[in-house]
Structure formats: C-alpha cells, structure tokens
C-alpha positions as CSV (number, residue, x, y, z in Angstrom):
1,M,-20.0,16.3,17.7
2,S,-16.4,16.4,18.8
3,E,-14.2,13.4,19.6
4,R,-15.1,11.3,22.6
5,I,-14.1,8.0,24.1
6,Q,-15.5,5.2,26.3
7,V,-13.1,2.8,27.9
8,P,-13.4,0.3,30.7
9,A,-11.7,1.8,33.8
10,I,-11.3,1.3,37.6
11,F,-12.1,4.4,39.7
12,T,-9.0,4.5,41.8
13,G,-9.5,7.6,43.9
14,F,-10.5,11.2,44.4
15,S,-9.6,14.1,46.5
16,S,-11.2,17.5,47.3
17,R,-9.8,20.7,45.8
18,A,-9.6,24.1,47.5
19,D,-12.1,25.6,44.9
20,G,-14.8,23.1,45.9
21,G,-14.1,20.7,43.0
22,A,-12.6,17.2,43.1
23,R,-9.7,15.5,41.4
24,L,-10.7,12.1,40.0
25,S,-8.3,9.2,39.2
26,F,-9.0,6.3,36.9
27,A,-6.9,3.4,35.7
28,T,-7.6,1.6,32.4
29,Q,-6.6,-1.8,31.1
30,E,-4.3,-1.9,28.1
31,L,-5.5,0.5,25.5
32,S,-5.5,0.2,21.7
33,E,-3.3,2.7,19.8
34,S,-6.5,4.4,18.6
35,D,-7.9,4.8,22.1
36,F,-4.6,6.0,23.4
37,G,-4.4,8.6,20.5
38,I,-7.9,9.9,21.4
39,L,-6.9,10.3,25.0
40,K,-3.7,12.2,24.0
41,R,-5.8,14.5,21.8
42,L,-8.4,15.1,24.5
43,H,-5.7,15.8,27.2
44,Q,-6.3,19.2,29.0
45,S,-9.7,19.7,27.3
46,F,-13.0,20.4,29.0
47,G,-15.7,17.7,29.0
48,Y,-17.9,15.5,31.2
49,V,-17.1,12.2,32.8
50,L,-19.7,9.4,32.9
51,F,-19.0,6.5,35.1
52,A,-21.1,3.4,35.7
53,P,-20.5,-0.3,36.3
54,N,-21.7,-1.1,32.7
55,E,-20.9,0.2,29.3
56,F,-23.1,3.2,28.2
57,K,-25.6,2.8,25.3
58,E,-25.3,5.4,22.6
59,E,-28.6,7.0,23.5
60,E,-27.5,7.4,27.2
61,V,-24.6,9.7,26.1
62,P,-25.3,13.4,25.6
63,A,-25.3,14.3,21.9
64,Q,-24.2,18.0,22.4
65,D,-20.7,19.1,23.1
66,A,-20.0,20.2,26.7
67,S,-19.8,23.9,27.4
68,D,-17.8,25.4,30.2
69,E,-20.2,28.1,31.2
70,T,-19.6,28.1,34.9
71,K,-16.7,30.6,35.0
72,S,-14.7,32.5,32.5
73,P,-10.9,32.0,32.5
74,S,-10.4,35.4,34.2
75,Q,-13.0,34.4,36.9
76,R,-11.2,31.2,37.5
77,L,-7.8,33.0,37.8
78,R,-9.3,35.5,40.3
79,A,-10.7,32.6,42.3
80,V,-7.3,30.8,42.4
81,L,-5.5,34.0,43.4
82,F,-8.0,34.5,46.2
83,I,-7.2,31.0,47.5
84,L,-3.5,31.7,47.2
85,W,-4.0,35.0,49.1
86,K,-5.9,33.1,51.9
87,Q,-3.2,30.4,52.1
88,R,-0.5,33.1,52.4
89,G,-2.2,34.6,55.4
90,G,-4.8,36.9,53.8
91,K,-3.0,40.1,54.8
92,G,-4.3,43.4,53.6
93,E,-7.1,43.7,51.1
94,F,-7.6,41.0,48.5
95,E,-8.3,43.6,45.8
96,S,-4.8,45.1,46.3
97,Y,-3.2,41.7,46.3
98,Y,-5.1,40.8,43.1
99,R,-3.9,43.9,41.3
100,V,-0.3,43.4,42.3
101,M,-0.4,39.7,41.2
102,M,-2.1,40.6,37.9
103,D,0.5,43.4,37.2
104,Q,3.3,40.9,37.9
105,F,1.7,38.4,35.5
106,I,1.3,41.0,32.8
107,N,4.9,42.1,33.2
108,D,6.1,38.5,33.0
109,V,4.2,38.0,29.7
110,K,5.5,41.3,28.3
111,K,9.1,40.1,29.0
112,I,8.6,37.1,26.6
113,L,7.1,39.2,23.8
114,D,9.3,40.0,20.8
C-alpha cells in the first residue's frame, strides 16, 4: 500500500468546476513535521478523500491503492480543450480547433527538446 495520511481538518469550502468536478478546501491544525512531509510527498498525486466528523478506524479505510480509471490524460486534455473552445465562443468545428491546439502544443514541446 502506498503512503497515506489522516489528519484532523476543517472543511472550509468547495466550488464547482467546468468539467463537472469540484474543488475542495480543507484547513488543518498545526501539523507534525512527519505529517507535513507526507503531505508534500502526496502533493499533485491522485487519491481519494474520506471526510467524517470522527477519526476513521483502520478497517474503514480502503486497503487498495486508488486507480484513476475514469479518463486517460489525453481524454482529460481533450475535455479541457473543449471547455476552452466553448469559453472562447465555440466558433468553427471543435475537431479543427483541437488539432490546431494539439499542433501548437507539440511544437512548443519540440522547441524545448535538445
């Protein structure tokens, strides 16, 4: 099992996201150096959030590592580009916009290659 952490926290807010998800905010009390280190190592990683008024018992926490099987990175990028296309007026065909944006991204990456 990979690293995980359970800390007391206050659920301070949430907001909806254009892709149908939500942004969650929590505030903790002062953390030990060990807990802070775990949070730093887990930063930007995929996982699941459990929240309840009381501490979780070990048997209540899933034993398996989380898997992000909902969308591949390329599917996520396509979905985000679709939202950007809509926000910019949705002119023309999305498929054409998608190909132009992907070509631009590919060229940007090529520029930083050795």
